[in-house]
BALOBA-1460 file (C-alpha; in Angstrom, 3 decimals):
// residues 273
<rec num="1" residu="x" x="8.811" y="12.506" z="-5.269"/>
<rec num="2" residu="x" x="8.547" y="16.229" z="-5.732"/>
<rec num="3" residu="x" x="5.487" y="17.896" z="-5.009"/>
<rec num="4" residu="x" x="3.681" y="19.739" z="-8.194"/>
<rec num="5" residu="x" x="0.673" y="21.163" z="-6.414"/>
<rec num="6" residu="x" x="0.108" y="22.920" z="-3.237"/>
<rec num="7" residu="x" x="-3.717" y="23.231" z="-2.265"/>
<rec num="8" residu="x" x="-4.896" y="25.984" z="0.213"/>
<rec num="9" residu="x" x="-7.674" y="26.775" z="2.379"/>
<rec num="10" residu="x" x="-8.072" y="30.427" z="2.865"/>
<rec num="11" residu="x" x="-9.682" y="31.582" z="6.132"/>
<rec num="12" residu="x" x="-7.430" y="30.413" z="9.322"/>
<rec num="13" residu="x" x="-4.926" y="28.693" z="6.878"/>
<rec num="14" residu="x" x="-3.430" y="30.951" z="4.170"/>
<rec num="15" residu="x" x="-4.802" y="34.028" z="5.562"/>
<rec num="16" residu="x" x="-3.955" y="35.630" z="8.878"/>
<rec num="17" residu="x" x="-6.935" y="36.715" z="11.367"/>
<rec num="18" residu="x" x="-7.077" y="40.079" z="9.478"/>
<rec num="19" residu="x" x="-7.546" y="38.422" z="6.311"/>
<rec num="20" residu="x" x="-4.212" y="39.266" z="4.803"/>
<rec num="21" residu="x" x="-1.302" y="37.036" z="3.435"/>
<rec num="22" residu="x" x="1.949" y="37.382" z="5.670"/>
<rec num="23" residu="x" x="5.074" y="38.536" z="3.585"/>
<rec num="24" residu="x" x="6.862" y="35.202" z="4.310"/>
<rec num="25" residu="x" x="4.097" y="33.029" z="3.143"/>
<rec num="26" residu="x" x="3.505" y="35.115" z="0.004"/>
<rec num="27" residu="x" x="7.365" y="34.821" z="-0.870"/>
<rec num="28" residu="x" x="7.475" y="31.184" z="-0.371"/>
<rec num="29" residu="x" x="4.216" y="30.591" z="-2.592"/>
<rec num="30" residu="x" x="5.708" y="32.894" z="-5.221"/>
<rec num="31" residu="x" x="9.075" y="31.044" z="-5.190"/>
<rec num="32" residu="x" x="7.163" y="27.683" z="-5.405"/>
<rec num="33" residu="x" x="5.229" y="28.898" z="-8.446"/>
<rec num="34" residu="x" x="8.533" y="30.100" z="-10.197"/>
<rec num="35" residu="x" x="9.772" y="26.475" z="-9.789"/>
<rec num="36" residu="x" x="6.573" y="25.264" z="-11.647"/>
<rec num="37" residu="x" x="4.491" y="24.119" z="-8.511"/>
<rec num="38" residu="x" x="0.803" y="24.921" z="-8.902"/>
<rec num="39" residu="x" x="-0.885" y="26.867" z="-6.053"/>
<rec num="40" residu="x" x="-4.487" y="26.299" z="-5.848"/>
<rec num="41" residu="x" x="-7.070" y="28.148" z="-3.546"/>
<rec num="42" residu="x" x="-9.782" y="25.909" z="-2.128"/>
<rec num="43" residu="x" x="-12.381" y="27.555" z="0.069"/>
<rec num="44" residu="x" x="-16.068" y="27.449" z="1.085"/>
<rec num="45" residu="x" x="-16.014" y="31.095" z="-0.402"/>
<rec num="46" residu="x" x="-17.964" y="31.731" z="-3.479"/>
<rec num="47" residu="x" x="-15.711" y="32.302" z="-6.336"/>
<rec num="48" residu="x" x="-16.099" y="36.220" z="-6.645"/>
<rec num="49" residu="x" x="-14.761" y="36.330" z="-3.091"/>
<rec num="50" residu="x" x="-11.576" y="34.550" z="-4.045"/>
<rec num="51" residu="x" x="-10.251" y="36.508" z="-6.923"/>
<rec num="52" residu="x" x="-8.575" y="39.286" z="-5.131"/>
<rec num="53" residu="x" x="-6.423" y="36.597" z="-3.261"/>
<rec num="54" residu="x" x="-5.717" y="34.800" z="-6.559"/>
<rec num="55" residu="x" x="-4.483" y="38.011" z="-8.058"/>
<rec num="56" residu="x" x="-2.599" y="38.805" z="-5.319"/>
<rec num="57" residu="x" x="-0.446" y="35.507" z="-5.645"/>
<rec num="58" residu="x" x="-0.800" y="35.889" z="-9.523"/>
<rec num="59" residu="x" x="-2.449" y="32.600" z="-10.156"/>
<rec num="60" residu="x" x="-3.546" y="33.771" z="-13.609"/>
<rec num="61" residu="x" x="0.075" y="34.124" z="-14.624"/>
<rec num="62" residu="x" x="0.925" y="30.793" z="-13.422"/>
<rec num="63" residu="x" x="-2.083" y="29.179" z="-14.974"/>
<rec num="64" residu="x" x="-3.709" y="27.968" z="-11.706"/>
<rec num="65" residu="x" x="-7.140" y="27.170" z="-10.542"/>
<rec num="66" residu="x" x="-9.659" y="28.198" z="-7.620"/>
<rec num="67" residu="x" x="-11.836" y="25.562" z="-6.092"/>
<rec num="68" residu="x" x="-14.749" y="27.632" z="-4.562"/>
<rec num="69" residu="x" x="-17.983" y="26.601" z="-2.686"/>
<rec num="70" residu="x" x="-16.210" y="23.659" z="-0.990"/>
<rec num="71" residu="x" x="-15.294" y="22.294" z="-4.270"/>
<rec num="72" residu="x" x="-18.647" y="22.765" z="-6.089"/>
<rec num="73" residu="x" x="-16.891" y="24.780" z="-8.580"/>
<rec num="74" residu="x" x="-13.420" y="24.654" z="-10.315"/>
<rec num="75" residu="x" x="-12.487" y="27.929" z="-12.006"/>
<rec num="76" residu="x" x="-9.297" y="28.452" z="-14.437"/>
<rec num="77" residu="x" x="-7.718" y="31.757" z="-13.161"/>
<rec num="78" residu="x" x="-6.223" y="32.316" z="-16.379"/>
<rec num="79" residu="x" x="-9.225" y="32.013" z="-18.656"/>
<rec num="80" residu="x" x="-12.300" y="32.241" z="-16.225"/>
<rec num="81" residu="x" x="-13.556" y="28.924" z="-17.549"/>
<rec num="82" residu="x" x="-15.308" y="26.717" z="-15.128"/>
<rec num="83" residu="x" x="-14.042" y="23.185" z="-15.355"/>
<rec num="84" residu="x" x="-16.543" y="21.917" z="-12.924"/>
<rec num="85" residu="x" x="-19.865" y="22.949" z="-11.279"/>
<rec num="86" residu="x" x="-22.265" y="21.383" z="-9.215"/>
<rec num="87" residu="x" x="-25.637" y="23.127" z="-7.823"/>
<rec num="88" residu="x" x="-28.634" y="22.249" z="-5.759"/>
<rec num="89" residu="x" x="-32.192" y="22.451" z="-7.233"/>
<rec num="90" residu="x" x="-34.752" y="25.043" z="-5.816"/>
<rec num="91" residu="x" x="-36.671" y="22.138" z="-4.474"/>
<rec num="92" residu="x" x="-33.690" y="20.912" z="-2.319"/>
<rec num="93" residu="x" x="-33.011" y="24.525" z="-1.124"/>
<rec num="94" residu="x" x="-36.645" y="24.921" z="-0.185"/>
<rec num="95" residu="x" x="-36.509" y="21.693" z="1.807"/>
<rec num="96" residu="x" x="-33.288" y="22.771" z="3.492"/>
<rec num="97" residu="x" x="-35.189" y="25.967" z="4.399"/>
<rec num="98" residu="x" x="-37.871" y="23.918" z="6.181"/>
<rec num="99" residu="x" x="-35.219" y="21.738" z="7.889"/>
<rec num="100" residu="x" x="-33.770" y="24.955" z="9.185"/>
<rec num="101" residu="x" x="-37.044" y="26.219" z="10.671"/>
<rec num="102" residu="x" x="-37.564" y="22.826" z="12.354"/>
<rec num="103" residu="x" x="-33.951" y="22.887" z="13.834"/>
<rec num="104" residu="x" x="-34.502" y="26.612" z="14.769"/>
<rec num="105" residu="x" x="-31.267" y="27.834" z="12.950"/>
<rec num="106" residu="x" x="-30.532" y="30.619" z="10.643"/>
<rec num="107" residu="x" x="-30.053" y="29.902" z="6.845"/>
<rec num="108" residu="x" x="-28.663" y="31.646" z="3.845"/>
<rec num="109" residu="x" x="-27.443" y="31.042" z="0.298"/>
<rec num="110" residu="x" x="-26.031" y="32.896" z="-2.766"/>
<rec num="111" residu="x" x="-28.119" y="34.208" z="-5.635"/>
<rec num="112" residu="x" x="-25.702" y="35.932" z="-8.267"/>
<rec num="113" residu="x" x="-23.227" y="37.807" z="-6.169"/>
<rec num="114" residu="x" x="-25.205" y="38.452" z="-3.386"/>
<rec num="115" residu="x" x="-25.936" y="36.547" z="0.046"/>
<rec num="116" residu="x" x="-29.751" y="36.067" z="0.662"/>
<rec num="117" residu="x" x="-31.412" y="35.617" z="3.761"/>
<rec num="118" residu="x" x="-34.876" y="35.936" z="5.146"/>
<rec num="119" residu="x" x="-33.588" y="37.454" z="8.536"/>
<rec num="120" residu="x" x="-30.321" y="39.274" z="9.370"/>
<rec num="121" residu="x" x="-28.226" y="37.752" z="12.030"/>
<rec num="122" residu="x" x="-24.722" y="37.979" z="13.485"/>
<rec num="123" residu="x" x="-23.341" y="34.863" z="11.451"/>
<rec num="124" residu="x" x="-24.623" y="36.040" z="8.078"/>
<rec num="125" residu="x" x="-22.890" y="39.357" z="8.859"/>
<rec num="126" residu="x" x="-19.636" y="37.538" z="9.485"/>
<rec num="127" residu="x" x="-19.925" y="35.775" z="5.971"/>
<rec num="128" residu="x" x="-20.591" y="39.237" z="4.500"/>
<rec num="129" residu="x" x="-17.503" y="40.483" z="6.125"/>
<rec num="130" residu="x" x="-15.426" y="37.672" z="5.133"/>
<rec num="131" residu="x" x="-16.633" y="37.560" z="1.326"/>
<rec num="132" residu="x" x="-17.205" y="41.178" z="0.842"/>
<rec num="133" residu="x" x="-20.648" y="40.173" z="-0.685"/>
<rec num="134" residu="x" x="-23.933" y="42.166" z="-0.014"/>
<rec num="135" residu="x" x="-26.368" y="40.653" z="2.044"/>
<rec num="136" residu="x" x="-30.048" y="41.023" z="0.930"/>
<rec num="137" residu="x" x="-32.746" y="40.464" z="3.192"/>
<rec num="138" residu="x" x="-35.813" y="38.886" z="1.563"/>
<rec num="139" residu="x" x="-39.494" y="38.636" z="2.582"/>
<rec num="140" residu="x" x="-39.683" y="34.920" z="1.427"/>
<rec num="141" residu="x" x="-36.389" y="32.839" z="1.224"/>
<rec num="142" residu="x" x="-38.413" y="30.258" z="-0.760"/>
<rec num="143" residu="x" x="-39.686" y="32.730" z="-3.311"/>
<rec num="144" residu="x" x="-36.282" y="34.236" z="-3.684"/>
<rec num="145" residu="x" x="-34.642" y="30.974" z="-4.642"/>
<rec num="146" residu="x" x="-36.219" y="30.090" z="-8.052"/>
<rec num="147" residu="x" x="-32.954" y="28.884" z="-9.723"/>
<rec num="148" residu="x" x="-30.303" y="26.311" z="-8.893"/>
<rec num="149" residu="x" x="-27.718" y="27.607" z="-6.208"/>
<rec num="150" residu="x" x="-24.311" y="26.164" z="-5.370"/>
<rec num="151" residu="x" x="-24.716" y="25.757" z="-1.772"/>
<rec num="152" residu="x" x="-26.762" y="26.569" z="1.337"/>
<rec num="153" residu="x" x="-25.554" y="27.435" z="4.854"/>
<rec num="154" residu="x" x="-27.224" y="26.893" z="8.123"/>
<rec num="155" residu="x" x="-25.753" y="29.153" z="10.862"/>
<rec num="156" residu="x" x="-26.113" y="28.984" z="14.854"/>
<rec num="157" residu="x" x="-23.525" y="28.873" z="17.662"/>
<rec num="158" residu="x" x="-20.956" y="26.354" z="17.858"/>
<rec num="159" residu="x" x="-22.654" y="24.133" z="20.497"/>
<rec num="160" residu="x" x="-26.077" y="24.055" z="18.799"/>
<rec num="161" residu="x" x="-24.732" y="23.422" z="15.216"/>
<rec num="162" residu="x" x="-22.598" y="20.704" z="16.245"/>
<rec num="163" residu="x" x="-25.842" y="18.787" z="17.368"/>
<rec num="164" residu="x" x="-27.632" y="19.756" z="14.124"/>
<rec num="165" residu="x" x="-24.632" y="18.808" z="12.040"/>
<rec num="166" residu="x" x="-24.671" y="15.232" z="13.653"/>
<rec num="167" residu="x" x="-28.392" y="14.717" z="13.164"/>
<rec num="168" residu="x" x="-28.434" y="16.128" z="9.676"/>
<rec num="169" residu="x" x="-25.402" y="14.134" z="8.482"/>
<rec num="170" residu="x" x="-27.324" y="10.935" z="9.527"/>
<rec num="171" residu="x" x="-30.583" y="12.035" z="7.994"/>
<rec num="172" residu="x" x="-29.115" y="13.225" z="4.674"/>
<rec num="173" residu="x" x="-26.688" y="10.518" z="4.382"/>
<rec num="174" residu="x" x="-26.415" y="9.688" z="0.679"/>
<rec num="175" residu="x" x="-28.537" y="12.846" z="-0.411"/>
<rec num="176" residu="x" x="-26.304" y="15.671" z="0.302"/>
<rec num="177" residu="x" x="-22.816" y="16.718" z="1.457"/>
<rec num="178" residu="x" x="-23.067" y="17.976" z="5.089"/>
<rec num="179" residu="x" x="-20.078" y="19.689" z="6.639"/>
<rec num="180" residu="x" x="-19.088" y="22.633" z="8.935"/>
<rec num="181" residu="x" x="-16.330" y="25.147" z="7.579"/>
<rec num="182" residu="x" x="-16.479" y="27.226" z="10.854"/>
<rec num="183" residu="x" x="-17.935" y="26.562" z="14.001"/>
<rec num="184" residu="x" x="-20.937" y="28.545" z="13.309"/>
<rec num="185" residu="x" x="-21.196" y="27.595" z="9.495"/>
<rec num="186" residu="x" x="-22.974" y="24.318" z="8.479"/>
<rec num="187" residu="x" x="-22.640" y="23.918" z="4.765"/>
<rec num="188" residu="x" x="-24.708" y="21.946" z="2.185"/>
<rec num="189" residu="x" x="-23.584" y="20.765" z="-1.342"/>
<rec num="190" residu="x" x="-24.564" y="18.276" z="-3.701"/>
<rec num="191" residu="x" x="-23.938" y="14.642" z="-2.520"/>
<rec num="192" residu="x" x="-20.569" y="13.654" z="-3.007"/>
<rec num="193" residu="x" x="-19.116" y="17.154" z="-3.641"/>
<rec num="194" residu="x" x="-16.010" y="17.977" z="-1.345"/>
<rec num="195" residu="x" x="-12.859" y="19.745" z="-1.572"/>
<rec num="196" residu="x" x="-11.404" y="16.341" z="-1.944"/>
<rec num="197" residu="x" x="-13.585" y="15.100" z="-4.821"/>
<rec num="198" residu="x" x="-13.008" y="18.466" z="-6.505"/>
<rec num="199" residu="x" x="-9.281" y="18.271" z="-6.082"/>
<rec num="200" residu="x" x="-9.329" y="14.531" z="-7.467"/>
<rec num="201" residu="x" x="-11.153" y="15.724" z="-10.676"/>
<rec num="202" residu="x" x="-8.814" y="18.721" z="-11.254"/>
<rec num="203" residu="x" x="-5.374" y="16.747" z="-10.782"/>
<rec num="204" residu="x" x="-6.974" y="14.140" z="-13.354"/>
<rec num="205" residu="x" x="-7.380" y="16.696" z="-15.965"/>
<rec num="206" residu="x" x="-3.861" y="17.919" z="-15.304"/>
<rec num="207" residu="x" x="-2.160" y="14.672" z="-15.115"/>
<rec num="208" residu="x" x="-0.699" y="15.283" z="-11.573"/>
<rec num="209" residu="x" x="-0.719" y="12.271" z="-9.118"/>
<rec num="210" residu="x" x="-2.367" y="12.639" z="-5.785"/>
<rec num="211" residu="x" x="1.158" y="11.724" z="-4.121"/>
<rec num="212" residu="x" x="2.433" y="14.841" z="-5.918"/>
<rec num="213" residu="x" x="-0.072" y="17.017" z="-4.087"/>
<rec num="214" residu="x" x="0.074" y="18.788" z="-0.645"/>
<rec num="215" residu="x" x="-3.164" y="20.172" z="0.858"/>
<rec num="216" residu="x" x="-3.268" y="22.306" z="3.796"/>
<rec num="217" residu="x" x="-6.355" y="23.311" z="5.934"/>
<rec num="218" residu="x" x="-7.730" y="23.799" z="9.518"/>
<rec num="219" residu="x" x="-11.235" y="22.798" z="9.527"/>
<rec num="220" residu="x" x="-13.636" y="20.020" z="8.664"/>
<rec num="221" residu="x" x="-14.525" y="21.111" z="5.244"/>
<rec num="222" residu="x" x="-10.863" y="20.669" z="4.487"/>
<rec num="223" residu="x" x="-10.604" y="17.159" z="5.908"/>
<rec num="224" residu="x" x="-11.652" y="15.489" z="2.581"/>
<rec num="225" residu="x" x="-8.643" y="17.003" z="0.790"/>
<rec num="226" residu="x" x="-6.282" y="16.617" z="3.660"/>
<rec num="227" residu="x" x="-6.851" y="12.949" z="3.460"/>
<rec num="228" residu="x" x="-7.007" y="12.801" z="-0.196"/>
<rec num="229" residu="x" x="-3.438" y="14.583" z="-0.813"/>
<rec num="230" residu="x" x="-0.173" y="12.784" z="-0.663"/>
<rec num="231" residu="x" x="0.881" y="15.147" z="2.124"/>
<rec num="232" residu="x" x="-2.221" y="16.363" z="3.926"/>
<rec num="233" residu="x" x="-1.332" y="19.049" z="6.478"/>
<rec num="234" residu="x" x="-3.305" y="20.508" z="9.352"/>
<rec num="235" residu="x" x="-2.706" y="23.914" z="10.554"/>
<rec num="236" residu="x" x="-1.558" y="24.414" z="14.249"/>
<rec num="237" residu="x" x="-4.722" y="26.144" z="14.977"/>
<rec num="238" residu="x" x="-6.777" y="23.377" z="13.631"/>
<rec num="239" residu="x" x="-9.108" y="21.214" z="16.062"/>
<rec num="240" residu="x" x="-7.325" y="18.150" z="17.521"/>
<rec num="241" residu="x" x="-9.200" y="15.546" z="15.547"/>
<rec num="242" residu="x" x="-8.319" y="17.325" z="12.224"/>
<rec num="243" residu="x" x="-4.673" y="17.178" z="13.313"/>
<rec num="244" residu="x" x="-4.974" y="13.599" z="14.165"/>
<rec num="245" residu="x" x="-5.866" y="12.644" z="10.568"/>
<rec num="246" residu="x" x="-3.171" y="14.826" z="8.822"/>
<rec num="247" residu="x" x="0.201" y="13.417" z="7.767"/>
<rec num="248" residu="x" x="1.813" y="16.612" z="9.128"/>
<rec num="249" residu="x" x="1.045" y="19.398" z="11.611"/>
<rec num="250" residu="x" x="2.374" y="23.064" z="10.874"/>
<rec num="251" residu="x" x="2.438" y="26.187" z="12.795"/>
<rec num="252" residu="x" x="-0.721" y="28.412" z="13.090"/>
<rec num="253" residu="x" x="-2.091" y="30.840" z="10.540"/>
<rec num="254" residu="x" x="-0.663" y="33.592" z="12.547"/>
<rec num="255" residu="x" x="2.833" y="32.048" z="12.666"/>
<rec num="256" residu="x" x="3.524" y="31.544" z="9.020"/>
<rec num="257" residu="x" x="2.287" y="27.670" z="9.108"/>
<rec num="258" residu="x" x="1.889" y="27.609" z="5.242"/>
<rec num="259" residu="x" x="5.182" y="29.334" z="4.570"/>
<rec num="260" residu="x" x="6.934" y="26.635" z="6.908"/>
<rec num="261" residu="x" x="5.423" y="23.820" z="4.918"/>
<rec num="262" residu="x" x="6.343" y="25.245" z="1.584"/>
<rec num="263" residu="x" x="9.911" y="25.828" z="2.570"/>
<rec num="264" residu="x" x="10.349" y="22.495" z="4.125"/>
<rec num="265" residu="x" x="8.796" y="20.336" z="1.561"/>
<rec num="266" residu="x" x="8.968" y="22.399" z="-1.626"/>
<rec num="267" residu="x" x="11.764" y="24.827" z="-1.450"/>
<rec num="268" residu="x" x="13.717" y="22.648" z="0.822"/>
<rec num="269" residu="x" x="15.217" y="25.374" z="2.840"/>
<rec num="270" residu="x" x="18.311" y="23.857" z="4.365"/>
<rec num="271" residu="x" x="17.537" y="25.155" z="8.047"/>
<rec num="272" residu="x" x="13.848" y="23.485" z="7.815"/>
<rec num="273" residu="x" x="14.798" y="20.049" z="6.146"/>
């Protein structure tokens, strides 16, 4: 069965370590789109921090989509229309703030096109560098969040955050989706919202079967879409437990891992079949 959609995580998957797309990967994705294959970007990033990459790959010209905020929003690149949106109420965000204080970890969220935090820290600075969004330090996190937001992040070093993740996944089971996107980013979205559920929603609207989808990622917030897709692919730089659950393991983000998947399974480059 030919594949009709390629779904790509951004950081450490589509993007190299300097946040650029390699020439080989870009050419492979453009060739796939010329064949009618949808290329969809799926990231924990805010929507506005994904537009430049979507434009580079001409997703608007090919009528494709962005799954942002770990799937909490689906945006049509051609029209700008939001096909799906999920949010957390201020009460939930305020509760998560109290949890962050209890667990002694940093916390931030997004208000408009800004990252809002009560205290600057190295991990929020990394998010600012990745997304290009301005960081605003506020006197009161609770007072700053008076309207629903799409997601919340707790942040700390990998060892501590892994313990917090395990604890909160149990504590908040059935209430919120809790997953790490990077070793030092723990993300919270509405219960049941993942890249996998968002992808399922999108392909139903497009009349595409899950068997016709390739999903490629490297981290724990990619696992739901990797397991959902007909061909779930883990990057060579992914943790071993992600690789074990994938149908196929490709090369790393620094060695054209995405291009090699597209060439092998979509373009069917003879040398790679």
